[in-house]
N, C-alpha and C positions, 0 to 999 in steps of 0.2 A: 447482466441481467439479459441480454439478448440470450444468454447458456440458461439460463436458468429457467426461462418461457419457455426455449424448445424442450427441455427435458420434462418439463410439466404436461407440455400438448402431448411429445412423444409417448407417455405412460400414463394419460389421464389420472395426474395425481392430483390433488385438491389443492397442495401446497410445495413449494419448492423454494430452496438457498444455498447459496453458494456460501462457503464459510472458506476465508481466506484464512492460510496459514501465517501467525506472525516469525516475525524473523530470527526464531531462537526454536519453533518446531512444536511449541507446547501447548499453544491458545490459539485463539482467532482474532486476526486483527481486523476484520474484516464481514460480515454478513449482509449479501442480498438477498433480499426476499421475494418472494412473487407469490400471491395469492392473502395474504395478507392485508388489509386496509388499514391506509396510514393512521387512521386514528386509535384503532388497536393496538400498532406500530407504539405507536408516541404513549398509548396509556401503561403500557410493557414494561416501558423504561429501557437501561442498557438492553444492547444486542447480546446474544447469547457469546461467552468466550469459550467454549469446548470443555465443558464439564456435561455427566451425564453420558448419557446413548450415544451425542452428536461428540464425545470424546474418544469414544470406541475405536471411529473410525480414523481419527487423529492419530490416538496412540497406536495401535497394527489398520495401515493405510493396506485394508483388503474390501472389497464388497462387503457389506451388510444389509441383512434384508430377513426382516422381523414382524410376523404375523400382528405381533401387539409390542409396540416399545414400552409400554406404561408397566410389562410386565418382564424387562429384561431387569438381569440384576443391577446395572450400572445407571438405571432411571433413577433421577432424581425428581420426578413430577412434572407438572408444569406449573408456571407461576398462575393466579387469578389472573380471569380474564384472557387468560390465552383458548383460540381455540382449542375443541377437543382433538386429537390426535394417536392413531391407533398403528396401523400399517404402516411399513417406514422401510428404506429403501436408500441406502448411503452408498456412493464409491465415491475412490479419491481421481483429483486430475494433478496430473504429473505434468510438468514442464521439464525435459529431459529425464535425468534419474532424481528429480527435488519434486514431492509433494507441492503443489502450489496450496491445494484448497481441497475441499472435499463439498460434489453434491448432493443436497438432502432431499429425497420426496417424501410425502406423507400424506395417508389418506386415499388412495385409490379411490374412484367413486365407486358407488355403487355398495360401497361395503367390502370389495374384495381386497384378494392380498396381491403385492406385487410377482410376479410372476418370473420364470428361469428369462422367459425373453425380455421383459421389461428390463432384468438386470442387465442382459447383453445389449440391448440399444443403449442405455446409461453411460456402457461403458468404453461406448463408442465413439456415442457424442461426449465423452471425459476427453477418450483420445484426440479430438477434433480441438474440441477446447483448449488442451493442451498445446496441442499445435500452433494454436491461434493467438493464445497470450507469448508464447515463444517470440511469434511473427512480430506482436508487435511490441516488445521490447527491444527486439533489435531492430526495428525499422526507428524507434523511439531514441535507441543509443548512437543510429547512423545521425538520424535529424540533432542530434545535439552536438556529435562532433562536428557537423557541419556547421553547424551557428555558432563553434568555438572559431574554427577556423576562417568561418568571415569576423570573426569580432578580433581574429589576429591580424588578419590583414587589413581591415578597420584604421587600427591602432598603428601598424607599422609607417600605413600610408601619411597619415598624421604627423610621425614622426618623421620622417624624409619629404615632408613638405613643408617644411617650418613651424610647423601648429608649434605656439606655444606650450614650455612647460608646464604651467599650471590645465592647461585647456587639454593635453595627454592624459596627466592624472587622472583628469578628472572621467574622460573615456573609459578608464580602462576601470573604474570603481564601478563606471555605469554598466558597464559591459557583466562585468562579474557579480553586482548586484541580480541583474536580470538572468543571465544562464546559469546561476546557479539559484534562481528563487527564492534570494535572501529574504529577509527582513530589514536588514542593513548591511552596509560595505563602505569600508573607509579604509584609506592611506595614510598611514601616519609613519613618521622619520623622527628620531634620537633627534635632540635637542638639548644645549645645556639645561636649560630647564624644564627637563623633560619630553615627555611624547608630545608632537605637532600633527594635528590630524591636518593634512593637507588636503582632503577632498573627503566628500562621506555622500552615500546616497540615501536613502529611506525617508520614513517620516520623522519629522521631530527632532531634537537637538541631541546631538550625540554626550551621554550620560555613562555613567559607572566607568570612566578611563580608566580612575585610578587601582581599579579592581582588577583592570586588565595590563595594566602598566608592566607588572614582575614580568607573565609570560611575555608579552609584545617584548619587551627590552632582551626577553633571550632569542627571541627568533632573530632579532637583528643582531643583537651579538654574536649568533652563533649561522647564522643564517638557514638554519633547520627548523620548516617547518611543525606549527604544532597546534595541536586539537585539544582544547581548553572548556571545560566543562564550569561556567559560571552559574550561580542562580539571578 
């Protein structure tokens, strides 16, 4: 949001947005805006996903500057209730060699068009933004790694200090649930009567175990991690 605010201020735009590219690189997973009121955003419904002119910068990640975005061949028009927009400047934001998102600026104040200087300024901001995002990701990775190491030390200490077996398992589940930001975590063991949940963490009771039994049985039998999608 601060990146978009800075871009709007630097080039005197009426509106700005940062579209974050989804994991497949074919659409937008987030759309952070500046200049459009909350009531208008709510009335417009679902945010853009990368169609029309916005998708041009997505498909061809190079700066795009237009005097009238509605006249572009890729334009699909603006939805009812959308603020009028004509002048347009779109610039990709890269994190390393990967496009993280696109900065979009529209409606340069005074009815003017965006200039070469505006484009140069926004491109420089996009470089700085990419570095900031990369640094934030590195910090988050370092923080998470440190948290996992601390959890490992706490569990090892519990084992070595003679803590009851059940309490250690409960601690493992609690740490995994918290560090993975999971809704539910549990430890299940194989018993003659089937799978038995030793400890769980999360709201409500454990449900749907019979649907997971096959996959969990394979994990127990083979000792190989599995990522299982279940409705």
